[in-house]
C-alpha positions in Angstrom: 73.4 90.8 121.7 73.7 87.4 123.6 69.5 87.6 123.9 69.5 88.1 120.2 71.5 85.1 120.0 70.0 82.9 122.5 66.7 84.1 119.9 68.1 82.9 116.8 69.4 79.5 118.5 65.9 78.7 119.8 64.2 79.4 116.8 67.2 76.9 114.7 66.6 74.4 117.4 62.3 74.3 116.5 63.1 74.4 112.9 65.4 71.4 113.3 63.1 69.2 114.9 61.2 66.9 113.3 57.7 67.6 113.3 56.1 64.9 115.4 58.7 65.8 118.1 56.8 69.5 118.1 53.1 67.3 118.9 51.5 68.1 121.9 50.1 64.8 121.5 51.4 61.8 120.6 50.2 59.2 118.0 48.7 56.1 119.4 50.7 53.1 118.5 49.6 51.1 115.5 49.4 47.2 114.9 52.3 45.6 112.9 50.6 45.2 109.8 52.6 42.9 107.2 50.7 44.3 104.0 51.4 48.0 105.1 55.0 49.4 103.5 57.4 49.9 105.0 58.4 53.9 106.7 61.9 55.1 106.7 63.6 55.2 109.9 62.8 58.3 111.6 65.6 57.3 113.5 68.2 58.4 110.5 66.4 61.4 109.9 66.4 62.8 113.0 69.6 62.1 113.8 71.2 64.4 110.5 68.8 67.1 111.3 70.4 67.2 115.1 73.8 67.4 113.3 72.7 69.9 111.4 71.4 71.9 114.3 74.8 71.4 116.0 76.4 72.7 113.2 74.9 75.5 113.0 75.1 76.5 117.2 78.2 75.6 116.6 79.5 78.5 113.9 76.6 81.1 116.4 79.4 80.3 119.1 82.1 80.9 116.6 80.4 84.2 116.0 79.8 85.2 119.6 83.3 84.8 120.2 84.5 87.0 117.6 82.6 89.4 118.6 83.4 89.4 122.6 86.9 89.2 120.9 87.4 91.9 118.7 88.5 90.6 115.8 87.8 92.3 112.4 87.1 89.9 109.8 88.9 89.6 107.2 89.4 88.4 103.2 91.5 87.4 101.3 93.6 89.8 99.0 95.9 87.7 97.0 99.4 89.8 95.6 98.7 90.5 92.5 95.1 91.6 93.3 97.6 93.8 95.9 99.6 94.9 93.3 97.1 95.8 90.7 95.7 98.5 93.5 99.3 99.7 93.9 99.7 98.8 97.3 102.4 97.7 99.3 101.1 94.8 102.3 100.3 97.0 105.6 99.1 99.8 103.0 96.6 97.3 101.9 95.0 96.8 105.5 92.0 98.8 105.2 91.4 96.7 101.8 90.8 93.4 103.5 88.4 94.3 106.0 85.2 92.1 105.2 82.7 94.5 107.0 82.5 98.5 107.7 84.9 100.0 110.2 88.6 101.9 110.5 91.7 100.2 110.1 95.2 100.5 111.6 98.3 99.5 110.1 102.2 101.2 109.7 105.8 100.6 109.3 108.8 102.2 109.9 112.9 102.4 109.7 116.2 103.2 111.1 119.6 103.9 108.9 123.0 103.8 109.8 125.4 105.4 107.4 129.5 105.4 107.8 131.2 106.6 105.4 134.8 105.7 103.9 137.9 108.5 105.3 139.1 108.9 101.8 137.3 109.3 98.6 138.4 107.8 95.3 140.7 110.3 94.4 142.3 110.1 97.7 140.8 113.3 99.5 139.7 113.2 103.1 136.8 114.9 104.7 134.5 112.2 105.4 131.3 113.2 107.0 130.6 112.2 110.4 128.8 108.8 111.1 125.0 109.6 111.3 122.2 107.5 112.8 118.6 108.5 111.8 115.1 107.1 112.4 114.3 107.4 108.9 110.8 107.3 109.4 108.1 106.2 111.4 104.7 105.9 108.8 101.0 104.8 110.4 98.3 103.9 107.3 94.7 105.2 108.8 92.2 103.8 106.6 88.0 103.0 106.5 85.6 101.0 104.7 82.5 102.5 104.7 80.5 100.1 102.6 81.4 97.2 99.9 82.0 99.9 97.3 83.7 102.6 99.1 86.8 103.1 101.2 89.3 105.6 102.5 93.2 105.3 102.7 95.8 107.3 104.1 99.6 107.1 105.1 101.2 109.5 107.4 104.7 109.9 108.3 106.8 111.4 110.8 110.4 111.5 109.0 113.9 112.2 111.2 111.4 111.9 114.3 110.5 116.0 114.1 108.8 116.1 110.0 105.2 115.7 109.6 104.0 115.0 106.4 101.2 112.9 104.3 102.3 110.4 101.9 99.0 109.6 100.5 95.3 109.9 101.1 92.4 109.0 99.0 88.9 107.5 98.3 88.6 104.2 96.4 85.2 103.9 94.7 85.4 99.9 93.9 83.2 99.4 91.1 84.3 95.8 90.7 87.1 93.6 91.7 88.5 94.7 88.2 88.0 98.3 88.2 88.4 101.1 90.7 88.3 104.7 90.5 90.6 106.6 92.9 90.6 110.5 93.5 92.9 112.5 96.7 96.9 112.5 96.9 98.1 109.6 95.1 101.6 107.6 95.3 102.6 108.2 91.0 102.1 104.7 89.5 106.4 104.2 88.6 109.0 102.2 89.4 109.6 99.4 91.9 109.5 101.4 94.9 107.6 104.3 94.7 104.0 102.7 95.9 106.2 99.7 97.9 108.4 101.5 99.5 107.8 99.6 102.8 111.4 98.3 104.0 110.4 94.8 104.7 109.0 94.7 100.6 112.5 96.3 99.3 116.0 94.9 99.1 118.9 96.7 100.3 119.4 99.4 103.1 118.8 102.2 101.1 116.7 102.4 98.1 118.2 102.6 94.7 119.1 105.8 93.6 117.3 105.6 90.7 114.2 105.7 92.0 115.3 108.8 94.2 116.6 110.9 91.4 115.0 110.2 88.4 111.9 108.4 89.9 111.8 110.9 92.7 110.2 108.5 95.7 108.2 109.1 97.4 106.5 110.8 94.8 103.0 111.8 95.5 100.9 114.5 93.6 97.5 115.4 94.0 94.3 113.9 91.2 92.1 111.4 90.3 92.6 108.1 88.4 91.5 104.8 87.5 92.6 101.3 88.2 91.8 98.3 86.6 92.6 94.3 85.8 92.1 91.7 83.4 93.3 88.3 83.1 97.2 88.8 84.2 96.9 92.8 82.4 96.8 95.3 85.2 96.6 98.7 84.6 96.7 102.3 86.9 96.2 105.7 84.9 96.0 109.3 87.1 95.5 113.0 86.3 97.5 115.5 88.6 99.3 118.2 89.1 102.5 118.3 87.0 105.7 119.0 88.5 107.3 122.5 89.7 110.5 122.6 87.4 111.5 125.7 89.1 113.1 123.7 91.5 114.7 120.8 89.3 118.7 120.7 89.6 121.5 119.0 88.3 120.7 116.4 90.8 117.6 115.4 89.1 113.8 115.6 89.4 113.5 115.2 93.0 113.5 118.9 94.4 110.1 119.3 91.6 107.8 117.2 94.1 105.1 119.1 95.0 103.9 116.6 97.7 100.1 118.0 97.7 101.4 121.0 99.5 99.2 124.2 98.2 100.5 122.5 94.4 100.8 125.0 91.7 98.4 123.5 89.4 98.2 125.8 86.1 100.2 122.7 84.5 98.2 118.8 84.7 99.7 115.7 84.0 99.2 112.1 82.9 100.7 109.1 84.9 100.4 105.6 84.2 101.6 102.5 84.5 100.7 98.8 82.7 101.9 95.0 84.6 101.8 92.0 82.9 101.6 88.9 85.5 102.2 85.8 83.8 103.2 83.2 86.6 102.6 84.3 90.6 105.4 85.8 91.7 106.8 87.0 88.4 105.4 90.3 86.6 106.8 93.2 84.6 106.0 96.3 82.8 106.2 100.0 81.9 105.4 103.6 83.6 104.6 106.7 81.6 104.6 110.2 83.2 103.7 113.2 80.9 103.3 117.0 81.9 104.5 120.8 81.8 106.8 121.6 84.6 106.5 125.7 84.3 103.8 126.4 86.3 103.5 129.9 85.2 107.0 130.3 87.0 109.6 130.8 84.8 108.8 133.7 82.6 110.8 134.9 79.5 110.5 137.8 77.1 107.9 135.4 75.2 105.8 134.6 78.0 106.2 131.3 80.2 108.4 128.3 79.7 106.2 125.0 79.4 109.3 122.7 80.5 107.7 119.5 79.3 108.7 116.7 81.3 108.6 113.3 80.3 109.7 109.9 82.0 109.3 106.7 81.0 110.3 103.7 82.6 110.4 99.4 82.0 111.0 97.2 85.5 110.7 93.5 86.2 110.7 91.5 89.2 110.6 87.5 89.6 110.5 85.8 93.1 111.0 82.1 92.9 112.1 79.1 94.9 114.1 81.7 97.2 115.4 83.8 94.3 114.2 87.4 94.2 115.5 89.2 90.9 114.7 93.0 90.2 115.0 95.2 87.2 114.6 98.9 86.2 115.6 100.9 83.5 114.2 105.0 83.7 114.4 107.9 81.4 113.5 111.5 81.6 113.8 114.6 78.9 112.8 118.6 79.8 112.4 120.2 77.3 113.3 123.8 77.4 116.1 122.9 79.9 118.4 125.6 78.6 115.9 128.2 78.9 115.4 127.4 82.4 119.0 126.9 83.5 119.1 130.2 82.3 116.0 132.1 83.5 117.0 130.3 86.9 120.9 131.8 86.8 122.0 128.6 87.4 125.5 127.9 87.4 126.7 127.1 83.9 128.3 123.4 85.1 125.4 122.8 87.2 122.5 123.2 84.6 118.9 121.6 84.7 119.4 118.5 81.7 117.6 117.8 78.7 118.0 114.1 79.4 118.3 112.2 82.5 118.9 108.3 82.5 119.5 105.1 85.1 119.0 101.7 85.6 120.1 99.3 88.2 119.8 95.1 88.3 119.2 93.6 91.8 119.6 89.4 92.4 119.3 87.5 96.2 118.7 84.2 97.5 117.1 83.2 100.7 119.3 80.5 101.4 116.9 79.2 104.1 114.2 79.1 101.7 113.9 75.1 101.4 114.4 74.5 104.9 110.5 75.2 105.6 111.1 78.3 108.1 109.9 81.3 107.9 113.8 82.9 109.0 114.9 84.1 105.9 118.3 85.0 105.2 119.1 86.4 101.9 122.7 88.3 100.3 122.3 90.4 97.8 124.1 92.2 94.9 122.8 95.7 93.4 124.8 97.0 90.2 123.2 100.7 89.7 124.3 103.4 87.0 122.4 107.0 87.2 123.1 110.0 85.3 121.1 113.4 85.9 123.7 114.9 83.4 123.3 112.4 80.3 122.6 115.3 77.8 122.9 118.8 78.8 122.0 122.2 77.1 124.2 124.1 74.7 126.2 126.6 76.4 126.7 124.6 79.3 129.1 121.6 81.2 128.0 118.8 82.3 128.6 118.2 86.2 130.6 114.8 86.2 129.8 113.8 89.5 126.0 113.2 88.6 127.3 110.7 86.3 127.8 107.8 89.1 128.0 104.0 89.9 127.2 102.0 92.4 127.8 98.2 93.3 126.2 96.9 96.4 126.8 93.7 98.3 125.1 93.4 101.3 122.8 90.5 103.3 119.0 90.8 105.1 117.5 88.8 107.6 114.2 88.3 108.5 113.3 86.4 111.9 109.4 86.8 111.2 108.2 88.6 107.7 107.7 92.0 109.2 110.7 92.8 110.7 114.0 93.0 108.7 117.6 94.0 109.8 119.6 95.3 106.4 122.9 95.6 105.9 125.2 96.4 102.9 128.4 98.1 101.8 128.7 100.4 98.5 131.5 101.2 96.4 130.3 104.3 94.6 132.3 106.0 92.1 131.8 109.1 90.0 133.7 110.5 86.2 134.3 113.7 88.8 136.6 111.4 90.7 134.5 112.3 94.3 132.7 108.9 95.1 132.9 107.5 98.6 132.4 104.0 99.7 129.8 103.5 102.6 128.5 100.8 104.9 125.1 100.9 105.8 122.6 99.3 108.7 119.4 99.3 108.3 116.2 98.1 111.1 112.8 98.0 109.6 109.3 96.7 110.5 105.8 96.5 109.0 102.4 95.5 110.8 
């Protein structure tokens, strides 16, 4: 490599020197003639050529130093472009590579939960305080060339459970069109794709984005991603949910997570976002597909268990303010027949409809002081009801209709490390809600 660079430098030197400097024998000096036209001063031309030569040598020296240090050249990936690809900051590492090769990144978080001694009805029986290393996650990616790229997320949950969160191959047809296939994060909500602890506010993810949008929600399939101006979209075809695992608590149990997924029923999911100005975006997400997977049988055949989820979301991050809002609604066909076939208790059926939403706001009180240190108090109001409408012949589980009020503060000494603490007032229609204090330490790289 050093020999090659030396040859390049020598070639540049020879190509940049003036022609007369490369002559073996200098021309004889001519007597001055006042009638002879004045020629341009060769010294000025030589000075310009020497300056250009120095610039090129400096560039070669910088490139040699980069190669010696092992640094990877990176391209700029604006936040709008990253979001249009459905990527959290660390998950986008493979897309920042300017050349072929591998990439490595990750994140993790630890959560402390302390529960109130009594619930809202005055009953005791509080769970023991828990300290859980929720997850340690590693991204591994590889850019094969300018068009093909692999990206994956491997997660260790609770220190002993290993799973794949996503793994796919992208074909980057252009800056505005991508084809994707593999295990995919479904493009719904504000957290499912962007679930790094340094990205979402709160020590815990919102309940709506755990029960109705069952974060982290991933399935096997393929799709297309694109953008045009300030509009971006994603559309996937994947295996459907497994309805036999639905409960009165929501859709979360129906995720197949890519493991020998039943695919008798497929599903479509999509998302459309508009970014009117940098830092502000809003949009809608949609999911539709049957969830029976030929597992729930009646006399006339198998239940289709059609499942539809629609959500509306928005986020604004401007001048230190961070405001987020989301509403999600889910409907399940044949919920009554499925509840009876699965022999669910009369008070805990699969609901015909579920819905929930939240509004959250925070302000970085250090945002106007020109420091990367961030201190952000935040508040969140959330209402989630996974028994919004139940099938005839069953009755509601009132504990599934709850309101959560969260007040907290997050500290980021640097953008890659966050300490979040909050207190949650939790109430439900059954009177069994129990307040809790949470503390979360997170990182991303």
